[in-house]
PLY file of the C-alpha trace (Angstrom):
ply
format ascii 1.0
element vertex 401
property float x
property float y
property float z
element edge 400
property int vertex1
property int vertex2
end_header
0.03 -0.06 0.10
2.87 2.55 0.72
4.80 2.20 -2.24
1.34 2.41 -4.17
0.64 5.74 -2.69
3.97 7.15 -3.45
4.57 5.53 -6.80
5.40 9.03 -8.64
8.21 9.67 -6.28
10.18 6.91 -8.10
10.89 9.53 -10.62
13.50 12.14 -10.10
12.15 15.02 -11.90
8.84 14.51 -10.42
10.59 14.58 -6.89
12.55 17.91 -7.86
9.66 19.53 -8.90
7.59 18.30 -5.92
10.04 19.78 -3.46
10.28 23.23 -5.19
6.58 23.60 -5.57
6.12 22.51 -1.77
8.73 25.17 -0.92
7.12 27.93 -2.70
3.76 26.84 -1.94
4.58 27.15 1.78
5.95 30.67 1.46
2.57 31.37 -0.65
0.27 30.09 2.21
2.12 32.28 4.44
1.30 35.10 2.65
-2.42 34.04 2.09
-2.85 33.78 5.76
-1.29 37.30 6.47
-3.02 38.81 3.34
-6.53 37.52 4.10
-6.36 38.78 7.90
-4.84 41.99 7.20
-7.48 42.86 4.40
-10.22 42.05 6.79
-8.54 43.95 9.42
-7.87 47.05 7.44
-11.30 47.24 5.84
-13.59 45.26 8.31
-15.62 44.14 5.36
-16.22 40.54 4.04
-16.84 41.96 0.76
-13.25 43.20 0.54
-12.24 39.66 1.41
-14.24 38.34 -1.52
-12.94 41.24 -3.68
-9.26 40.20 -3.03
-10.03 36.76 -3.97
-11.93 37.80 -6.83
-8.89 40.02 -8.30
-6.35 37.30 -7.50
-8.45 34.83 -9.67
-10.25 36.72 -12.55
-7.11 37.07 -14.80
-7.72 33.13 -15.38
-11.02 34.23 -17.39
-9.29 36.97 -18.83
-6.07 35.38 -20.23
-6.33 31.73 -19.83
-7.24 30.83 -23.44
-4.31 32.83 -24.71
-2.07 31.25 -21.96
-2.72 27.80 -22.98
-1.84 28.58 -26.73
1.36 30.16 -25.26
1.97 27.05 -23.09
1.78 24.80 -26.34
3.79 26.97 -28.54
6.91 28.12 -26.31
9.17 26.17 -23.57
7.06 25.54 -20.73
9.80 25.94 -18.28
10.82 29.31 -19.57
7.32 30.32 -19.21
7.20 28.94 -15.79
10.33 30.91 -14.64
8.65 34.32 -16.01
5.71 33.41 -13.87
7.60 32.69 -10.68
9.62 36.12 -11.16
6.70 38.02 -11.49
4.93 36.77 -8.32
8.23 37.26 -6.58
8.61 40.66 -7.23
4.72 41.21 -6.02
5.74 39.74 -2.71
8.75 41.73 -2.25
6.80 44.98 -3.05
4.17 44.15 -0.39
7.02 43.49 1.87
8.50 46.63 1.53
5.27 48.68 1.70
4.52 46.72 5.03
7.97 47.47 6.60
7.80 51.27 5.75
4.13 51.17 7.03
2.59 52.70 3.66
0.48 49.71 2.94
-3.21 50.25 2.07
-5.93 47.75 1.06
-5.77 49.01 -2.60
-2.06 48.06 -2.65
-3.14 44.36 -1.80
-5.79 44.53 -4.22
-3.66 45.71 -7.18
-0.82 43.46 -6.65
-3.44 40.43 -6.19
-4.52 41.15 -9.84
-0.73 41.10 -10.95
-0.04 37.78 -9.03
-3.44 36.39 -10.63
-2.00 37.29 -14.38
1.39 35.65 -13.64
-0.42 32.82 -12.41
-2.75 32.41 -15.38
0.31 31.77 -17.57
2.19 29.79 -15.01
-0.73 27.50 -14.27
-1.26 25.78 -17.73
2.18 25.53 -18.31
2.87 23.83 -14.94
-0.09 21.27 -15.50
1.30 20.71 -19.16
4.65 19.94 -17.69
3.41 17.57 -15.25
2.51 14.33 -17.39
6.27 14.65 -18.82
7.75 13.85 -15.39
5.88 10.47 -14.81
4.70 7.69 -17.15
1.22 7.91 -18.17
-0.30 5.11 -15.83
0.96 6.95 -12.68
-0.30 10.25 -13.79
-3.36 10.01 -11.41
-0.79 9.32 -8.64
1.24 12.20 -9.47
-1.74 14.51 -9.50
-2.85 13.38 -6.13
1.01 13.82 -4.92
0.87 17.09 -6.27
-2.30 17.89 -4.18
-0.34 16.73 -1.26
2.24 19.09 -1.70
-0.19 21.94 -2.10
-1.87 21.11 1.15
0.98 20.36 3.15
2.09 23.83 2.22
-1.67 24.65 3.47
-0.83 22.89 6.72
2.56 24.13 7.25
2.15 27.73 5.68
-0.65 29.10 7.68
1.26 27.75 11.22
4.36 29.48 10.12
2.81 32.34 8.70
0.49 33.00 11.90
3.46 32.64 14.13
5.49 34.94 11.90
2.61 37.63 11.56
2.08 37.72 15.22
6.12 37.86 16.28
7.58 39.64 13.38
4.71 41.41 11.39
3.43 41.15 8.12
6.34 42.29 6.15
8.52 38.95 7.01
5.48 36.74 5.73
5.47 38.59 2.37
9.36 38.87 2.31
9.78 35.06 2.89
7.06 34.11 0.43
9.16 36.24 -2.29
12.21 34.15 -1.22
10.39 30.75 -1.75
9.86 31.26 -5.42
13.55 30.76 -5.72
13.13 27.05 -4.90
10.98 26.50 -8.04
13.32 28.33 -10.41
16.01 26.10 -9.13
14.43 22.98 -9.50
13.20 23.96 -13.06
17.05 24.64 -13.84
17.63 20.92 -12.72
15.09 18.74 -14.01
15.86 17.11 -17.33
12.63 17.30 -19.28
12.51 19.30 -22.19
9.40 20.29 -24.03
9.50 20.85 -27.82
6.98 23.03 -28.98
5.24 21.97 -32.04
5.93 24.29 -34.95
2.76 25.91 -36.59
1.66 28.50 -38.74
-1.51 28.83 -36.98
-2.94 32.21 -35.72
-3.36 32.46 -31.90
-7.04 32.53 -32.49
-7.09 29.74 -34.75
-5.31 27.82 -32.04
-7.94 28.61 -29.62
-10.56 27.59 -31.87
-8.98 24.11 -32.21
-8.66 23.71 -28.58
-12.36 24.55 -28.10
-13.36 21.86 -30.87
-11.23 19.30 -29.08
-12.93 19.89 -25.90
-16.38 19.54 -27.65
-15.39 16.39 -29.41
-14.21 14.31 -26.40
-17.14 12.44 -24.42
-17.90 13.87 -21.16
-15.01 16.60 -21.17
-17.62 19.45 -21.30
-19.63 18.24 -18.30
-16.22 17.62 -16.42
-15.14 21.59 -16.92
-18.84 22.22 -15.74
-18.68 20.25 -12.72
-15.33 21.63 -11.71
-16.69 25.42 -12.12
-19.50 24.30 -9.60
-17.31 22.82 -7.13
-14.90 25.71 -7.06
-17.84 28.60 -7.17
-19.83 26.90 -4.47
-17.13 25.04 -2.47
-14.01 27.38 -1.97
-16.08 29.96 -0.16
-15.82 27.62 2.85
-11.88 28.56 2.66
-12.24 32.24 1.62
-14.63 33.04 4.36
-12.60 31.40 7.35
-11.58 34.63 8.81
-15.24 35.70 9.11
-16.04 32.27 10.88
-13.11 32.75 13.23
-13.86 36.23 14.13
-17.64 36.63 14.34
-19.10 33.04 14.75
-16.26 31.53 17.24
-15.40 34.86 18.54
-11.43 34.24 17.94
-8.50 36.03 16.19
-5.52 35.05 14.21
-5.06 31.65 16.43
-8.38 30.66 15.69
-8.18 31.67 11.92
-4.74 29.55 11.83
-6.38 26.59 13.57
-9.41 26.45 10.96
-6.90 26.73 8.11
-4.66 24.18 9.64
-7.39 21.79 10.06
-8.91 21.90 6.67
-5.53 21.57 5.14
-5.12 18.45 7.10
-8.35 17.23 5.99
-6.95 17.96 2.35
-4.08 16.07 2.63
-6.14 12.99 3.90
-7.98 13.35 0.64
-5.17 13.40 -1.54
-3.74 10.41 0.03
-7.01 8.52 -0.59
-6.92 9.27 -4.25
-3.29 8.07 -4.42
-4.12 5.09 -2.89
-7.03 4.01 -4.84
-4.37 3.50 -7.80
-5.74 2.96 -11.31
-9.17 1.74 -10.50
-11.82 2.55 -12.90
-14.87 4.92 -12.21
-12.65 7.98 -11.55
-15.85 9.95 -12.37
-18.05 8.19 -10.01
-15.66 8.57 -7.50
-15.55 12.21 -8.04
-19.13 13.01 -7.63
-19.49 11.01 -4.57
-16.67 13.28 -3.04
-18.63 16.34 -4.27
-21.72 14.96 -2.63
-19.74 14.80 0.49
-18.45 18.17 0.36
-21.98 19.61 0.37
-22.97 17.43 3.50
-19.69 18.43 5.29
-19.96 22.06 4.37
-23.31 22.63 5.53
-22.83 20.87 8.85
-19.65 22.99 9.56
-21.53 26.05 8.69
-24.45 25.24 11.01
-22.53 24.32 13.99
-22.03 26.81 16.51
-19.28 24.81 18.79
-15.86 25.09 17.52
-14.68 21.45 18.56
-17.66 19.85 16.20
-16.70 22.65 13.31
-13.19 21.26 13.41
-14.42 17.74 12.56
-16.74 19.00 9.76
-14.17 21.19 8.40
-11.75 18.34 8.37
-14.03 15.99 6.14
-14.81 19.09 4.08
-11.37 19.65 3.14
-10.90 15.94 2.45
-13.72 15.57 0.06
-13.17 19.20 -1.40
-9.43 18.03 -2.49
-10.56 14.37 -3.40
-12.95 15.78 -5.70
-10.56 18.47 -7.31
-7.75 15.60 -7.78
-10.19 13.13 -9.27
-11.41 15.67 -11.86
-8.02 16.86 -12.75
-6.87 13.41 -13.25
-9.74 12.68 -15.65
-9.08 16.00 -17.91
-5.22 15.21 -17.84
-5.89 11.64 -18.91
-8.33 12.85 -22.03
-6.08 15.64 -23.45
-3.30 14.79 -25.78
0.24 16.34 -25.12
-0.03 18.81 -28.27
-3.66 19.88 -27.20
-2.72 19.86 -23.42
-1.88 23.56 -22.57
-5.14 24.51 -24.34
-7.19 21.96 -22.54
-5.89 22.65 -19.20
-6.09 26.45 -19.78
-9.74 26.03 -20.70
-10.23 23.68 -17.56
-8.55 26.42 -15.38
-11.21 28.79 -16.46
-13.88 26.60 -14.90
-11.84 25.32 -12.09
-9.84 28.68 -11.16
-12.53 30.98 -12.57
-15.44 29.55 -10.29
-13.09 30.85 -7.24
-13.03 34.64 -7.82
-16.72 34.66 -9.07
-17.93 32.52 -6.04
-15.92 34.77 -3.71
-17.36 37.92 -5.03
-21.12 36.73 -5.10
-20.97 34.81 -1.72
-19.11 37.79 -0.32
-21.95 40.00 -1.04
-24.44 37.63 0.55
-22.37 37.20 3.68
-22.11 40.80 4.13
-26.16 40.80 3.96
-27.03 37.61 5.64
-24.13 36.43 7.58
-21.52 33.47 6.90
-23.27 30.33 8.34
-26.46 30.32 6.22
-24.85 31.37 3.02
-22.01 28.58 3.44
-24.84 26.08 4.25
-26.89 27.05 1.37
-23.90 26.42 -0.86
-23.47 22.99 0.67
-27.01 22.02 0.03
-26.73 23.19 -3.64
-23.41 21.02 -4.07
-25.33 17.89 -2.85
-28.18 18.50 -4.90
-25.99 18.80 -8.35
-24.07 15.65 -7.08
-27.33 13.74 -6.70
-28.40 15.00 -10.26
-25.07 13.85 -11.37
-25.11 10.38 -10.07
-29.01 9.66 -10.76
-30.01 11.71 -13.72
-26.91 12.91 -15.99
-24.35 10.39 -15.82
-21.69 11.70 -18.33
-19.11 12.38 -15.35
-19.90 9.58 -13.33
-19.66 6.81 -16.06
-16.22 8.12 -16.97
0 1
1 2
2 3
3 4
4 5
5 6
6 7
7 8
8 9
9 10
10 11
11 12
12 13
13 14
14 15
15 16
16 17
17 18
18 19
19 20
20 21
21 22
22 23
23 24
24 25
25 26
26 27
27 28
28 29
29 30
30 31
31 32
32 33
33 34
34 35
35 36
36 37
37 38
38 39
39 40
40 41
41 42
42 43
43 44
44 45
45 46
46 47
47 48
48 49
49 50
50 51
51 52
52 53
53 54
54 55
55 56
56 57
57 58
58 59
59 60
60 61
61 62
62 63
63 64
64 65
65 66
66 67
67 68
68 69
69 70
70 71
71 72
72 73
73 74
74 75
75 76
76 77
77 78
78 79
79 80
80 81
81 82
82 83
83 84
84 85
85 86
86 87
87 88
88 89
89 90
90 91
91 92
92 93
93 94
94 95
95 96
96 97
97 98
98 99
99 100
100 101
101 102
102 103
103 104
104 105
105 106
106 107
107 108
108 109
109 110
110 111
111 112
112 113
113 114
114 115
115 116
116 117
117 118
118 119
119 120
120 121
121 122
122 123
123 124
124 125
125 126
126 127
127 128
128 129
129 130
130 131
131 132
132 133
133 134
134 135
135 136
136 137
137 138
138 139
139 140
140 141
141 142
142 143
143 144
144 145
145 146
146 147
147 148
148 149
149 150
150 151
151 152
152 153
153 154
154 155
155 156
156 157
157 158
158 159
159 160
160 161
161 162
162 163
163 164
164 165
165 166
166 167
167 168
168 169
169 170
170 171
171 172
172 173
173 174
174 175
175 176
176 177
177 178
178 179
179 180
180 181
181 182
182 183
183 184
184 185
185 186
186 187
187 188
188 189
189 190
190 191
191 192
192 193
193 194
194 195
195 196
196 197
197 198
198 199
199 200
200 201
201 202
202 203
203 204
204 205
205 206
206 207
207 208
208 209
209 210
210 211
211 212
212 213
213 214
214 215
215 216
216 217
217 218
218 219
219 220
220 221
221 222
222 223
223 224
224 225
225 226
226 227
227 228
228 229
229 230
230 231
231 232
232 233
233 234
234 235
235 236
236 237
237 238
238 239
239 240
240 241
241 242
242 243
243 244
244 245
245 246
246 247
247 248
248 249
249 250
250 251
251 252
252 253
253 254
254 255
255 256
256 257
257 258
258 259
259 260
260 261
261 262
262 263
263 264
264 265
265 266
266 267
267 268
268 269
269 270
270 271
271 272
272 273
273 274
274 275
275 276
276 277
277 278
278 279
279 280
280 281
281 282
282 283
283 284
284 285
285 286
286 287
287 288
288 289
289 290
290 291
291 292
292 293
293 294
294 295
295 296
296 297
297 298
298 299
299 300
300 301
301 302
302 303
303 304
304 305
305 306
306 307
307 308
308 309
309 310
310 311
311 312
312 313
313 314
314 315
315 316
316 317
317 318
318 319
319 320
320 321
321 322
322 323
323 324
324 325
325 326
326 327
327 328
328 329
329 330
330 331
331 332
332 333
333 334
334 335
335 336
336 337
337 338
338 339
339 340
340 341
341 342
342 343
343 344
344 345
345 346
346 347
347 348
348 349
349 350
350 351
351 352
352 353
353 354
354 355
355 356
356 357
357 358
358 359
359 360
360 361
361 362
362 363
363 364
364 365
365 366
366 367
367 368
368 369
369 370
370 371
371 372
372 373
373 374
374 375
375 376
376 377
377 378
378 379
379 380
380 381
381 382
382 383
383 384
384 385
385 386
386 387
387 388
388 389
389 390
390 391
391 392
392 393
393 394
394 395
395 396
396 397
397 398
398 399
399 400
């Protein structure tokens, strides 16, 4: 069982990329914790929390199609390096602003948009490079392991970030995140994988249209993308609005918020391990929809529980099912995509997967401002459960994959 769970680590290039990405992700989550808390503290507005998330994610909608074409046409490693350098500069800018006592909410919001723009180009390049690091039969395991590194960072990053924020200040959170991007740049220089773009005379617009035609032609792929959008639109607010639960529902401060983030991340790691352990079994789509149903149940239970100790239990299982669903959906998309189309397919998938986050955060932020967080998040959970039951019993395109 142990060897099956960690199969992807048998491959050197994957180990290097995993280590570099994990280091960078720890820094990112240090900054996310500090940034979310400071936006809420400076503005006192749940809507501003949602707006910050919206500005960080909306570039996926604006630039993803073009970024997917770029990822298929140029060296994916160079594109990733450029993305990391841009994010590094933004982190250092925030560090300087807070160190000088000059930071305002609009600075954070503007730089969130710039970071999101860099990520909109980096994400399809990274996702397209991942299948080159392991054999096809171990791709699902590699995606699950990649989810684990992200969520190990979510476990470690907030804990370190909370301690750093309370003892050293916000500038250190942003500065350490800036340094962490160097780990990804270093590992990109060390891996032996070389992506050779296919020469083409197509215009960018023709390449985009070709990607859209490919997606429409693949059985279940359009439905997969739609499910991914629903999952992030309705599911991610449970993470985005944890500062509101920490302060307004449970009457806590930074420590309570850090605890909630840590428990959710621990559940996410457990979910990714379960996906890795399932191996190459069929019916990935069915398991993804079952995870979606579980997410809906546990979100609603978390939102409606007034006692912190019970809320932590439900939050753990919400994190587990959230990442389990994400990893299984991503595995299906990667398995369906061909290498020459992978950048475009993953960019369109990212429009749904990442695009649902900012829209959901902005819409839910407005409702949270009006009605408070618990009933709104519980309603989202009920909608997810209803969608999952519909996909299991009526429209089975995804469940049959």
